[in-house]
C-alpha atoms as one frame of an Amber mdcrd trajectory, in Angstrom:
protein
  42.705 -27.284  34.112  41.986 -29.086  37.455  38.520 -29.246  38.697  37.655
 -26.429  41.146  36.803 -28.192  44.334  36.352 -27.178  47.953  35.566 -28.605
  51.293  35.145 -32.186  52.192  33.666 -34.688  49.867  31.916 -37.996  50.157
  32.032 -39.599  46.580  30.398 -42.695  45.730  32.083 -45.484  43.788  31.521
 -43.842  40.546  32.818 -40.420  41.738  29.507 -38.921  42.541  28.947 -37.013
  45.797  27.629 -39.648  48.233  24.988 -37.301  49.923  23.307 -36.673  46.564
  23.339 -40.372  45.618  21.755 -41.208  49.108  19.021 -38.536  48.593  18.037
 -39.848  45.157  18.225 -43.409  46.391  15.534 -42.670  48.926  13.146 -40.951
  46.385  10.411 -43.191  44.629  11.121 -43.738  41.931  15.000 -43.759  42.550
  16.654 -40.980  40.921  19.716 -41.549  38.581  22.845 -39.137  38.942  25.009
 -38.346  36.098  27.872 -35.870  35.307  26.839 -32.601  33.628  28.932 -30.186
  31.625  27.344 -27.069  32.883  30.593 -25.917  34.659  32.828 -27.295  31.901
  36.173 -27.926  33.549  35.721 -25.098  36.055  33.991 -27.168  38.706  32.664
 -30.636  39.172  28.852 -30.899  38.641  26.493 -33.747  38.758  22.747 -33.664
  37.748  19.495 -35.610  37.721  16.129 -35.049  35.955  12.845 -35.088  37.920
   9.246 -34.057  37.306   8.887 -30.211  37.636   6.485 -30.471  40.601   9.187
 -32.300  42.601  12.156 -30.121  41.698  11.968 -27.584  44.656  11.477 -30.587
  47.026  14.625 -32.431  45.753  16.556 -29.037  45.897  15.645 -28.595  49.489
  16.602 -32.275  50.277  19.835 -31.896  48.602  20.593 -28.637  50.432  19.762
 -30.241  53.730  21.979 -33.183  53.169  24.873 -31.484  51.467  28.329 -32.056
  52.690  30.520 -28.802  52.784  31.770 -27.913  49.332  28.525 -28.656  47.388
  25.480 -26.394  46.514  22.342 -27.739  44.611  20.881 -25.742  41.809  17.577
 -26.031  39.707  18.797 -25.735  36.095  15.448 -25.870  34.255  14.922 -28.078
  31.165  17.521 -30.232  29.366  17.686 -27.311  26.686  18.811 -25.041  29.497
  21.341 -27.469  30.639  22.746 -27.607  27.110  22.790 -23.742  26.986  24.734
 -23.458  30.296  27.151 -26.023  28.933  27.702 -23.995  25.946  28.010 -20.582
  27.534  30.671 -21.711  30.178  33.123 -21.909  27.305  33.014 -18.290  26.723
  34.343 -17.284  30.243  38.169 -16.759  30.135  38.662 -16.174  33.868  39.496
 -18.968  36.121  37.074 -19.402  39.003  39.460 -18.265  41.650  40.119 -15.079
  39.607  36.304 -14.275  39.315  36.031 -14.773  43.129  38.973 -12.527  43.890
  37.623  -9.778  41.721  34.143 -10.133  43.329  35.847  -9.756  46.651  37.335
  -6.395  45.731  34.199  -5.020  44.340  32.184  -2.157  46.166  28.671  -3.687
  45.438  26.918  -0.555  46.716  28.852   1.608  44.238  28.238  -1.059  41.556
  24.494  -0.946  42.068  24.530   2.954  42.087  26.447   2.949  38.708  23.956
   0.553  37.299  21.031   2.794  38.560  22.601   5.794  36.740  23.025   3.799
  33.663  19.292   2.968  33.755  18.240   6.572  33.920  16.312   8.166  31.027
  18.602   9.613  28.376  16.702  13.002  28.067  13.679  14.792  29.595  11.298
  13.587  26.869  12.071   9.979  27.463  11.607  10.733  31.373   8.015  12.121
  30.449   7.082   9.207  28.186   7.448   6.632  31.025   7.651   7.195  34.941
   9.718   4.142  35.604   9.065   4.525  39.411   5.261   4.649  39.168   2.713
   4.514  41.997   2.371   1.990  44.635  -0.352  -0.320  43.574  -3.590  -0.596
  45.581  -3.215  -4.475  45.703  -0.419  -6.892  45.125   0.627 -10.477  45.633
   4.115 -11.407  46.969   6.256 -13.710  44.906   6.210 -17.155  46.460   6.598
 -19.610  43.622   9.583 -20.561  41.369   9.367 -20.440  37.545  12.162 -22.771
  36.340  10.421 -26.120  37.051   7.445 -25.059  34.830   6.779 -24.667  31.036
   6.733 -20.875  30.385   3.738 -21.003  28.042   1.477 -23.721  29.694   2.644
 -23.214  33.189   2.516 -26.975  33.618   5.473 -28.881  35.380   8.168 -30.080
  33.033  11.050 -32.417  33.331  13.643 -30.511  35.251  17.344 -30.804  35.690
  18.597 -30.399  39.284  22.317 -30.309  39.758  24.863 -30.175  42.521  27.956
 -28.111  41.954  31.227 -28.250  44.028  31.413 -24.740  45.365  31.750 -23.404
  48.783  28.414 -21.660  48.830  25.629 -20.420  46.594  27.345 -17.138  45.798
  30.142 -18.991  44.108  27.789 -20.702  41.568  28.039 -18.015  38.834  31.846
 -18.189  39.096  31.711 -21.961  38.589  29.365 -21.576  35.645  31.178 -18.511
  34.149  27.685 -17.069  33.934  26.982 -13.583  32.769  28.735 -10.732  30.696
  26.293 -10.780  27.746  23.862  -8.103  26.584  22.786  -6.253  29.903  23.523
  -9.288  32.121  26.172  -8.638  34.747  29.530 -10.335  34.551  30.280 -13.528
  36.832  32.138 -11.431  39.550  29.295  -8.913  39.781  26.693 -11.760  40.314
  28.857 -13.066  42.946  29.182  -9.764  44.648  25.367  -8.945  44.567  24.588
 -12.521  45.847  26.779 -11.906  48.854  25.255  -8.567  49.466  21.696  -9.849
  49.386  22.599 -13.069  51.298  23.780 -10.865  54.138  20.730  -8.270  54.003
  17.930 -10.595  53.205  19.209 -14.057  53.739  18.900 -14.668  50.049  19.967
 -17.853  48.526  20.538 -19.050  44.869  18.040 -21.712  43.905  17.865 -21.802
  40.070  19.880 -20.568  37.213  19.327 -21.218  33.588  20.481 -19.790  30.276
  18.796 -16.314  31.104  17.091 -16.762  34.550  18.222 -16.467  38.104  15.732
 -17.460  40.951  16.530 -17.059  44.845  14.816 -18.089  47.964  14.582 -15.299
  50.572  14.560 -15.901  54.290  14.239 -12.211  55.425  12.225 -10.304  52.875
  11.544  -6.586  53.443   8.618  -6.021  55.891   7.585  -2.302  55.101   7.063
  -0.178  51.928  10.208   1.891  52.286  12.446  -1.148  52.577  10.601  -2.884
  49.703  11.131   0.156  47.590  14.783   0.374  48.394  15.257  -3.187  47.381
  13.204  -2.777  44.142  15.630   0.047  43.190  18.527  -2.328  43.677  16.875
  -5.140  41.772  16.051  -2.768  38.989  19.460  -1.630  38.801  20.730  -5.277
  38.732  18.217  -6.563  36.196  16.209  -3.741  34.449  14.257  -6.322  32.241
  12.131  -7.497  35.241  10.688  -3.961  35.183  10.984  -2.805  31.562   9.448
  -6.224  30.444   7.759  -7.305  33.542   6.130  -5.237  36.250   6.423  -1.992
  34.253   7.171   0.116  37.341   9.611  -0.106  40.223   6.803   0.574  42.731
   4.851  -2.476  41.432   8.035  -4.510  41.714   8.425  -3.212  45.297   4.909
  -4.348  46.226   5.531  -7.921  44.992   8.820  -7.942  47.091   6.894  -7.061
  50.274   6.857 -10.346  52.178   7.980 -12.311  49.188   9.894 -15.675  49.743
  11.180 -16.062  46.115  12.892 -13.631  43.720  12.972 -13.807  39.952  15.422
 -12.199  37.445  15.583 -12.515  33.632  17.758 -10.902  31.068  16.873 -10.484
  27.481
């Protein structure tokens, strides 16, 4: 299968995208760029490893310098890179087929179906846990990313940052063949949701690992009603961020009010 490539490229002598090579050359110490197998033969991808406390800065520099047809992604640790390289082999649909399916999805209907699927099975279950809950008295908006840090110590860890040959951030799940395991949506569904939230909230995909997605948000909700509407959508998309995280949709909504980063995790 030929590599899925879009847009103009500026390769260096070894085939790496020139803009990424130039960004890494300017850094101190100079970064090394290598091919990565996270996309298999679905799309061309290159990566480097940097200290975790510099990963977001590097992602930003790569985004600002990128030529059309490339998107940077924070992958997490090298074990996350290996997991992505292994999981890509399980996606049978070509990238273009995934994107074509995504284009035909009614994302609002998809989110509503997921919302119904997440409803309590019976009245007893509903009484045991009010998943909506009450708006908290205090809350702190999300402003940090998780993937560049060790989950236990919270300390920066060596972090893989990659550039992938896609038209924009919404195509990354298609290039990775990412999803369709346990409760995690399929690749085309991730693409559709990213496109929806990109238009509504200026959300951009920043990080993706074996089970985590992180986004940067340019236009977060600015009032409680808008935050709760978004929280309902995010709970439909990723129930674990509530069921094993905030414990209520209202608490999630409070963290989304004015947030500049979003976090999703599937068990």
